[in-house]
ZAMARGU-4260 file (C-alpha; in steps of 0.2 Angstrom, whole numbers, plus 5000, padded with zeros to 4 digits):
<rodrens>
0) 5083/4917/4825 | 5082/4904/4837 | 5067/4901/4848 | 5070/4904/4866 | 5067/4889/4876
5) 5055/4890/4890 | 5062/4890/4909 | 5063/4873/4916 | 5059/4872/4936 | 5063/4858/4947
10) 5050/4864/4960 | 5037/4877/4960 | 5027/4884/4976 | 5011/4893/4971 | 4994/4897/4981
15) 4985/4898/4965 | 4990/4894/4946 | 4979/4901/4932 | 4981/4893/4915 | 4975/4905/4901
20) 4974/4905/4882 | 4982/4919/4871 | 4967/4930/4874 | 4968/4929/4892 | 4952/4917/4895
25) 4955/4907/4910 | 4954/4888/4906 | 4961/4879/4921 | 4963/4886/4940 | 4973/4875/4951
30) 4973/4881/4969 | 4974/4877/4988 | 4957/4880/4997 | 4961/4897/5002 | 4962/4904/4984
35) 4950/4892/4976 | 4937/4902/4964 | 4919/4904/4966 | 4908/4893/4956 | 4903/4898/4939
40) 4888/4889/4932 | 4881/4896/4916 | 4894/4910/4919 | 4885/4916/4935 | 4896/4917/4951
45) 4891/4908/4967 | 4900/4905/4983 | 4908/4887/4985 | 4913/4877/4999 | 4933/4881/4997
50) 4944/4865/4994 | 4959/4862/4986 | 4959/4856/4967 | 4958/4860/4949 | 4943/4869/4941
55) 4940/4869/4922 | 4932/4882/4910 | 4926/4883/4893 | 4931/4894/4879 | 4917/4907/4886
60) 4926/4907/4904 | 4912/4897/4912 | 4916/4884/4923 | 4914/4867/4915 | 4920/4854/4928
65) 4933/4851/4941 | 4942/4840/4954 | 4943/4845/4972 | 4951/4836/4988 | 4946/4840/5006
70) 4949/4832/5023 | 4942/4836/5039 | 4949/4829/5056 | 4936/4832/5069 | 4937/4832/5088
75) 4935/4813/5088 | 4948/4801/5081 | 4937/4800/5065 | 4943/4808/5050 | 4934/4812/5033
80) 4940/4816/5015 | 4932/4818/4999 | 4938/4820/4981 | 4923/4825/4970 | 4926/4825/4951
85) 4912/4835/4942 | 4907/4839/4925 | 4895/4853/4922 | 4883/4854/4908 | 4878/4871/4904
90) 4863/4878/4894 | 4872/4889/4882
</rodrens>
């Protein structure tokens, strides 16, 4: 029996993509700011300042790092942008 080829897409539009293991454990979340997940530090959930980016999780489903992008244009001409890269060391 021939293995079915995975679909190929020219373009995908999504608000959030969850990459999971075979057992369903989330490993990576890619999202826009409105669908960004809350922080998960030592597997405890906390509210996060929402920004678009990628969040990485360990095998237990606890957040272990990420990359987020945000930009704000205020009332003045000045604009601000940030793109922090984080790595979280857990106590587990």
